[in-house]
ZADO-1210 file (C-alpha; in nm, 4 decimals, padded with zeros to 6 digits):
<atoms>
<atom x="-10.1749" y="-05.7442" z="-01.7364" code="MET" pos="1"/>
<atom x="-10.1423" y="-05.4647" z="-01.4833" code="ALA" pos="2"/>
<atom x="-10.3539" y="-05.4826" z="-01.1721" code="SER" pos="3"/>
<atom x="-10.5370" y="-05.1875" z="-01.0186" code="ASN" pos="4"/>
<atom x="-10.4118" y="-05.0436" z="-00.6899" code="PRO" pos="5"/>
<atom x="-10.6010" y="-05.1833" z="-00.3896" code="PRO" pos="6"/>
<atom x="-10.8181" y="-04.8756" z="-00.3190" code="GLY" pos="7"/>
<atom x="-10.8983" y="-04.7803" z="-00.6798" code="GLN" pos="8"/>
<atom x="-11.2008" y="-05.0100" z="-00.7146" code="GLY" pos="9"/>
<atom x="-11.3572" y="-04.8511" z="-00.4079" code="PHE" pos="10"/>
<atom x="-11.2806" y="-04.5000" z="-00.5415" code="GLN" pos="11"/>
<atom x="-11.4464" y="-04.5770" z="-00.8759" code="ASN" pos="12"/>
<atom x="-11.7596" y="-04.7119" z="-00.7039" code="LYS" pos="13"/>
<atom x="-11.7645" y="-04.4060" z="-00.4793" code="ASN" pos="14"/>
<atom x="-11.7375" y="-04.1741" z="-00.7830" code="ARG" pos="15"/>
<atom x="-12.0203" y="-04.3528" z="-00.9615" code="VAL" pos="16"/>
<atom x="-12.2394" y="-04.3274" z="-00.6512" code="ALA" pos="17"/>
<atom x="-12.1641" y="-03.9555" z="-00.6127" code="ILE" pos="18"/>
<atom x="-12.2365" y="-03.8881" z="-00.9807" code="LEU" pos="19"/>
<atom x="-12.5642" y="-04.0816" z="-00.9617" code="ALA" pos="20"/>
<atom x="-12.6659" y="-03.8862" z="-00.6525" code="GLU" pos="21"/>
<atom x="-12.5805" y="-03.5546" z="-00.8209" code="LEU" pos="22"/>
<atom x="-12.7806" y="-03.6524" z="-01.1302" code="ASP" pos="23"/>
<atom x="-13.0799" y="-03.7455" z="-00.9140" code="LYS" pos="24"/>
<atom x="-13.0581" y="-03.4123" z="-00.7284" code="GLU" pos="25"/>
<atom x="-13.0324" y="-03.2224" z="-01.0568" code="LYS" pos="26"/>
<atom x="-13.3449" y="-03.3935" z="-01.1933" code="ARG" pos="27"/>
<atom x="-13.5319" y="-03.3202" z="-00.8715" code="ARG" pos="28"/>
<atom x="-13.4378" y="-02.9508" z="-00.8882" code="LEU" pos="29"/>
<atom x="-13.5416" y="-02.9243" z="-01.2525" code="ILE" pos="30"/>
<atom x="-13.8738" y="-03.0929" z="-01.1738" code="GLN" pos="31"/>
<atom x="-13.9360" y="-02.8573" z="-00.8791" code="ASN" pos="32"/>
<atom x="-13.8501" y="-02.5557" z="-01.0908" code="GLN" pos="33"/>
<atom x="-14.0911" y="-02.6573" z="-01.3651" code="SER" pos="34"/>
<atom x="-14.3657" y="-02.7127" z="-01.1050" code="MET" pos="35"/>
<atom x="-14.3067" y="-02.3691" z="-00.9492" code="ASN" pos="36"/>
<atom x="-14.2939" y="-02.1941" z="-01.2876" code="ASN" pos="37"/>
<atom x="-14.5256" y="-02.3832" z="-01.5218" code="PRO" pos="38"/>
<atom x="-14.4684" y="-02.1420" z="-01.8101" code="GLY" pos="39"/>
<atom x="-14.0897" y="-02.1400" z="-01.7682" code="ALA" pos="40"/>
<atom x="-14.0351" y="-02.4259" z="-02.0079" code="SER" pos="41"/>
<atom x="-14.2282" y="-02.2555" z="-02.2898" code="ILE" pos="42"/>
<atom x="-13.9780" y="-02.0869" z="-02.5213" code="PRO" pos="43"/>
<atom x="-14.0549" y="-01.7253" z="-02.5984" code="LEU" pos="44"/>
<atom x="-13.9771" y="-01.5550" z="-02.9284" code="SER" pos="45"/>
<atom x="-13.8424" y="-01.2476" z="-02.7507" code="ARG" pos="46"/>
<atom x="-13.4855" y="-01.3791" z="-02.6873" code="PRO" pos="47"/>
<atom x="-13.4290" y="-01.4004" z="-03.0628" code="ALA" pos="48"/>
<atom x="-13.5239" y="-01.0329" z="-03.0904" code="LEU" pos="49"/>
<atom x="-13.2855" y="-00.9439" z="-02.8062" code="ASN" pos="50"/>
<atom x="-13.0085" y="-01.1458" z="-02.9703" code="LYS" pos="51"/>
<atom x="-13.0564" y="-00.9657" z="-03.3027" code="ASP" pos="52"/>
<atom x="-13.0514" y="-00.6313" z="-03.1218" code="PHE" pos="53"/>
<atom x="-12.7311" y="-00.7271" z="-02.9350" code="ARG" pos="54"/>
<atom x="-12.5670" y="-00.8468" z="-03.2577" code="ASP" pos="55"/>
<atom x="-12.6542" y="-00.5194" z="-03.4310" code="HIS" pos="56"/>
<atom x="-12.5279" y="-00.3114" z="-03.1368" code="ALA" pos="57"/>
<atom x="-12.2086" y="-00.5168" z="-03.1239" code="GLU" pos="58"/>
<atom x="-12.1511" y="-00.4652" z="-03.4979" code="GLN" pos="59"/>
<atom x="-12.1964" y="-00.0889" z="-03.4555" code="GLN" pos="60"/>
<atom x="-11.9526" y="-00.0885" z="-03.1626" code="HIS" pos="61"/>
<atom x="-11.6919" y="-00.2817" z="-03.3634" code="ILE" pos="62"/>
<atom x="-11.7365" y="-00.0468" z="-03.6607" code="ALA" pos="63"/>
<atom x="-11.6794" y="00.2547" z="-03.4340" code="ALA" pos="64"/>
<atom x="-11.3683" y="00.0924" z="-03.2862" code="GLN" pos="65"/>
<atom x="-11.2365" y="00.0114" z="-03.6342" code="GLN" pos="66"/>
<atom x="-11.2920" y="00.3688" z="-03.7498" code="LYS" pos="67"/>
<atom x="-11.1125" y="00.5096" z="-03.4448" code="ALA" pos="68"/>
<atom x="-10.8216" y="00.2665" z="-03.4836" code="ALA" pos="69"/>
<atom x="-10.7929" y="00.3446" z="-03.8545" code="LEU" pos="70"/>
<atom x="-10.7893" y="00.7219" z="-03.7925" code="GLN" pos="71"/>
<atom x="-10.5279" y="00.6815" z="-03.5182" code="HIS" pos="72"/>
<atom x="-10.3073" y="00.4627" z="-03.7393" code="ALA" pos="73"/>
<atom x="-10.3245" y="00.7029" z="-04.0330" code="HIS" pos="74"/>
<atom x="-10.2454" y="00.9989" z="-03.8082" code="ALA" pos="75"/>
<atom x="-09.9469" y="00.8358" z="-03.6348" code="HIS" pos="76"/>
<atom x="-09.7982" y="00.6151" z="-03.9057" code="SER" pos="77"/>
<atom x="-09.6665" y="00.6572" z="-04.2582" code="SER" pos="78"/>
<atom x="-09.8092" y="00.3184" z="-04.3562" code="GLY" pos="79"/>
<atom x="-10.1499" y="00.2341" z="-04.4958" code="PHE" pos="80"/>
<atom x="-10.4097" y="00.0298" z="-04.3105" code="PHE" pos="81"/>
<atom x="-10.7469" y="-00.1242" z="-04.3927" code="ILE" pos="82"/>
<atom x="-11.0345" y="-00.2515" z="-04.1838" code="THR" pos="83"/>
<atom x="-11.0990" y="-00.6222" z="-04.2246" code="GLN" pos="84"/>
<atom x="-11.2257" y="-00.9073" z="-04.0082" code="ASP" pos="85"/>
<atom x="-10.9339" y="-01.0895" z="-03.8545" code="SER" pos="86"/>
<atom x="-10.9096" y="-01.4368" z="-03.7052" code="SER" pos="87"/>
<atom x="-10.6961" y="-01.2866" z="-03.4310" code="PHE" pos="88"/>
<atom x="-10.9260" y="-00.9989" z="-03.3334" code="GLY" pos="89"/>
<atom x="-10.7287" y="-00.7238" z="-03.5057" code="ASN" pos="90"/>
<atom x="-10.9449" y="-00.4249" z="-03.5937" code="LEU" pos="91"/>
<atom x="-10.7184" y="-00.3007" z="-03.8714" code="ILE" pos="92"/>
<atom x="-10.4533" y="-00.4684" z="-04.0843" code="LEU" pos="93"/>
<atom x="-10.1452" y="-00.3096" z="-04.2427" code="PRO" pos="94"/>
<atom x="-10.1288" y="-00.3113" z="-04.6207" code="VAL" pos="95"/>
<atom x="-09.7896" y="-00.3802" z="-04.7722" code="LEU" pos="96"/>
<atom x="-09.7355" y="-00.2807" z="-05.1334" code="PRO" pos="97"/>
<atom x="-09.6321" y="-00.5461" z="-05.3839" code="ARG" pos="98"/>
<atom x="-09.3232" y="-00.4404" z="-05.5694" code="LEU" pos="99"/>
<atom x="-09.2507" y="-00.5655" z="-05.9179" code="GLU" pos="100"/>
<atom x="-08.9365" y="-00.7791" z="-05.9329" code="PRO" pos="101"/>
<atom x="-08.6481" y="-00.6007" z="-06.1048" code="GLU" pos="102"/>
</atoms>
């Protein structure tokens, strides 16, 4: 069985003490914040509305980008492209024709 280096036990105890102190400080700050702002912990329904608005605006922005990319590709390329969601963030994807085997 391997033994720990001589100072490692002290380092582990020191880490545990530091983490415990940080956790205690974090709890104290959260408690002080909730005392200073008693209504702060009450969730409001408004963030959901803002999130829906942001999602809609983001979808419109992506649609505009896709349209611009598609127009650019058709104007500067002899290939054909389509708009489709991509796992890699591509706005448009090239379409390759399937040829019948001879």
